[in-house]
C-alpha positions, 0 to 999 in steps of 0.5 A, spaced: 839 930 481 840 923 485 835 919 483 835 910 483 835 907 477 830 903 476 827 898 480 818 896 483 822 895 490 820 899 496 826 904 498 827 903 506 827 908 511 835 907 513 839 914 509 844 910 507 840 904 503 837 910 501 842 912 497 845 906 496 840 899 494 837 903 487 843 903 484 846 896 481 841 895 475 845 901 471 852 898 474 856 894 469 852 896 463 858 899 459 865 899 456 870 905 456 869 908 450 869 914 447 862 913 443 857 909 441 857 905 435 857 910 428 850 907 425 847 913 430 846 922 426 852 924 426 854 928 432 859 932 437 864 927 439 869 927 444 876 931 440 880 927 436 886 922 439 882 923 447 877 917 452 873 918 457 878 919 463 876 917 471 878 923 475 877 920 483 873 915 485 871 912 491 865 915 493 857 913 496 854 915 490 855 923 486 852 928 483 850 935 481 857 937 478 858 944 477 865 948 474 867 954 478 872 957 473 875 963 477 878 957 482 878 953 474 876 949 479 870 941 480 865 942 486 859 936 485 855 931 492 858 927 495 850 924 498 849 919 501 856 921 506 853 928 506 858 933 503 861 938 496 866 934 494 872 939 490 878 936 484 882 941 481 887 939 476 893 940 480 890 939 487 888 932 486 881 930 490 879 932 497 872 935 501 869 942 499 865 943 504 859 938 509 852 939 507 846 936 507 845 931 503 848 935 496 844 933 490 844 940 483 848 945 484 850 950 479 852 958 480 848 965 478 848 969 475 853 972 480 859 966 481 855 964 488 854 955 488 848 954 489 846 947 491 840 943 492 839 939 499 835 933 500 837 932 507 834 938 509 829 940 503 832 946 501 836 950 496 840 954 499 846 959 497 854 959 498 855 967 500 863 968 497 865 969 506 862 961 506 856 963 510 849 959 507 843 963 506 837 959 504 834 961 498 827 957 500 825 951 504 817 951 502 812 953 497 805 956 500 808 953 508 809 946 507 816 944 506 819 942 500 819 934 498 826 934 496 830 940 491 833 935 485 837 940 480 837 948 478 837 951 472 839 959 472 836 965 466 838 971 465 832 974 470 835 971 475 830 966 477 832 959 479 828 954 476 827 947 480 825 939 481 822 937 487 821 930 486 820 925 492 827 921 492 830 924 499 824 922 503 825 916 506 820 911 504 819 916 498 812 919 502 815 920 510 814 928 512 811 929 505 807 935 506 806 937 499 801 934 494 806 933 489 812 933 486 813 939 481 818 944 478 818 951 480 821 958 479 823 961 485 825 969 483 830 969 489 829 978 489 822 978 491 822 972 495 816 969 490 816 962 489 811 959 483 809 952 481 810 951 473 809 944 472 804 940 476 803 933 472 810 930 471 811 924 475 818 924 478 820 930 476 828 931 475 833 935 471 833 940 468 837 946 464 836 951 459 836 952 451 841 958 449 836 962 448 832 961 454 826 960 449 825 952 453 825 948 458 828 941 457 825 936 464 827 929 466 823 926 468 824 919 471 817 916 472 813 912 475 811 905 476 811 903 483 816 908 485 811 914 485 808 917 492 801 919 487 797 913 484 795 916 478 804 916 475 804 909 477 803 908 470 808 914 467 814 913 463 820 916 463 820 921 460 825 927 457 821 934 455 822 941 451 817 946 454 815 952 452 818 959 456 811 964 455 811 970 458 819 970 461 816 965 466 811 960 465 812 954 461 807 951 456 801 947 457 803 941 452 811 939 451 813 942 444 816 934 444 816 928 449 820 922 448 821 916 452 827 915 455 831 915 462 835 920 464 837 924 470 841 930 470 843 934 463 847 939 461 847 942 455 851 945 449 852 953 445 849 949 439 843 947 443 845 940 444 842 937 451 847 933 455 843 927 458 845 922 462 841 916 461 843 907 464 850 906 460 852 913 458 852 920 456 846 921 450 847 927 446 840 930 444 838 934 439 834 940 441 829 938 436 829 931 441 832 928 436 839 922 438 845 924 436 850 919 439 852 916 447 859 917 450 858 910 453 861 911 460 864 905 467 859 907 471 852 910 471 852 917 470 846 921 474 850 928 472 853 933 468 855 939 466 861 943 462 867 947 465 875 947 463 879 952 461 876 953 453 868 951 457 869 943 453 871 938 458 866 935 461 865 931 467 860 926 468 859 924 476 857 916 476 855 912 482 863 912 486 866 916 480 868 923 476 870 922 470 871 927 465 871 926 457 874 933 453 869 935 447 870 939 440 864 944 442 863 948 448 857 948 452 853 955 453 855 959 457 850 963 461 847 969 459 846 975 464 
């Protein structure tokens, strides 16, 4: 789910510069706080006596947190250093394994780790024995741009976004005609483009009942490779799932807001990263509150023993806050 903050600058071709140049706009904008001012509508809050705490720092750019309940471990990406990191309460921070500019991570229905790799332009699965299986790297014979984030549906299908943030200058090596959202059926090996009209699709998640698909679009401006998307705003959209396999032609609702990665709680509220923190949206697209974070966050997930800890990857660091609501657990 990695992306630069809004900028009109051309992204350099150097990998290191590509992952660091465009993040300065959001840095230093917020102070440590548990929630935004009280004039916002009421919503899920940090548990009494808790605050946002930094668990680890010193990384290049953090993304894609996912909780492994059996190991009581958090896995997340350090994109420019091309590695997956792990964190545990007792052991702290360590390298989990090397990867090719990894971004979004999630568990499939069997508890196996799924990883979107910018560098390899694919989605891979880490098997129980540690071996790596490539699930998808092409659509209709052409390589993906740079898979960014993934959501898992109860039928085992994977729905993922494919913007070009991982490509040099956003265009070098591109083989597809756009930045699309896909549905992958690993059992059948079938890949379908389900949304083709967004500028830069990024974060993605299902509602608890799987009747809606939430997709973040970081917008066009001058960074979008396709000219027709240059004026596209950054948005968060909710699409109706049709027949379990497709999405409605138009979103049920859409709000203009900067959002990267996201997750959903058991009540259906959406936790969307923004330029100042994590904004909580109701299932109908109403902003409830914002959890402020010292660094601009890129992604979030629920985890911990009661699944009510919100883990936040934010630029060089990993943060966490205890909430009064649990995250939505995937259905099987």
